[in-house]
C-alpha positions, 0 to 999 in steps of 0.5 A: 083723797080718792086713789086709784088702785090696782089690787087683788079683791079682798075676797081672794085675800080673805083666803089667806087669813084666819077667821077673825080677819075674814070677819072683818074683811067681809064687812069691808067695801072692796076697792073700786078698780080703775077704769080704762075709759078715756075719761080717767086716762086721757091726756090734755094736749098743750097746743104745742105740736112737737111736744104733744107728739113726743110726751102725749100732752099733760096726763090727768092726775099728774103733778107737773112742774116747770122750773126756770130762772126769772125771764125765761118766759115760764109764765108766758108758756103756762098762759099759752097752754091754759089758753089753748085747753080753754079756748081750743079744747073748750075744757074748764081751766083754772089758773091761780095767778099769785103773781099778777093780777086777773085783770092783768092776765085777761089783758095778755090773753085779749092782746094775743088773740086780737094781735094788739100789744099788752101796752095797748090794753093799759088804762092810758091807751085804751080807746074805742079803736081798741075796743073795736080791735078785740071785739072777736077776742072778747067773744071768744073768752067770754064763751069759754070758762077760763077761770082766774083766781088771783086771791087764793094763796094757801094750798089747803084752799085750792081743792075748794076752789076747784071743786066750786069751779067743777060743780058749775062748769064740769070736769076741769081740763087744767089747773095752773098754779103760778107760782110755787114760791108764792104759794103758802100753807096754813101749817108754816111756821113763822119763817119755816115753810113746809115744802114737802106738804105743799108739793104732796098737797098738790099732787093729791089736788091732781088726783082729786080733780083728775086733771093736770096740776101745772106748777111753776117754779123759780130755781136756785141762783147758784146755776148763775155761777156755772159756765153751762147755765142750762138748769137740771133737777138739782136746781130746785130748792124743793127736794120733794119735787123729785118725790111727787112730780110726775113730769118736770120741765126746765125752760132755757133761753140762751139769749138771756145769758148771751145776747148775741146768741144765734138762738134769739127767740127760741126756747129749749124745753128740757124733759128732765123727769117723766113717769109715762114716757121719755125725757129729752129736749123740744123746742119752741119759737117766739111769735112777736105779733101775738107775744107767745110761744109755739112749736119749733118746726122743721122749716124754722132755722135749727137752733145752734147753741144746743150743738155746743152744750146740749143736755144729753139724756144719759146726763140727765139720767145721771142728774136724776139719779143724783137728785133722788 
């Protein structure tokens, strides 16, 4: 694995050791110093303006984990980001879709771009009017490398697929894995899952590809028993996430638990761990027409539920200390 190192030169270090060590060092290739050029250090915008302004986007080489309970919308959020990177930034985007087929993924993308409903693209509803309505959407999707892999399901095989995409399309802008619990390893024993190896390999993939790897993860159902059901880092079953992830986002929608919530169509994005910047909360609103999430703008009505049980920064920091 290629590693980026800020180390003293071996020549300087040789002055501190004996003759035998100096002889060995003389035949050793010095480490490569990390360039500060934008090609290595740039962040990839998510398309959510509030989040990007606060966090800078998703940094190349980072393992980004998005955790949520079912029905919170994590797959739609990931697909919205992938579409932005591929369609608006024109960067090769590779999605390992382990939960839905590639054709279902593309149908959702075409529906969002054309203003059609996903059900309009189902086989029984597909007609000439549907084709005419998504002509521009088809042209946009065909013009960019938005690559969907719904076959690869072992973590050891992801690197080869990413390298093949890089060789054909150039440097990768984003890698998405949907989702962690469906990703296996060839070293898993029957009934035993090596979570540490899987998550470590995903981090290595991010570094090798020099691209953010966005991994979706389910959370423990234990949080359903709490009065405040906003997730915390302790709700991950995989403890290795705390060790290897660079950015951890937790998603919460109050309406999932309270249908009468004043915050319908509002998502809280809780940044619970961040190696590069602040932790805290931003908000997304749901667009019924496109079936996509977008930034929560100041002009929109402010969420109410956050004033009742908002996850404060102090609480998040305390939780992170306990998680580690």
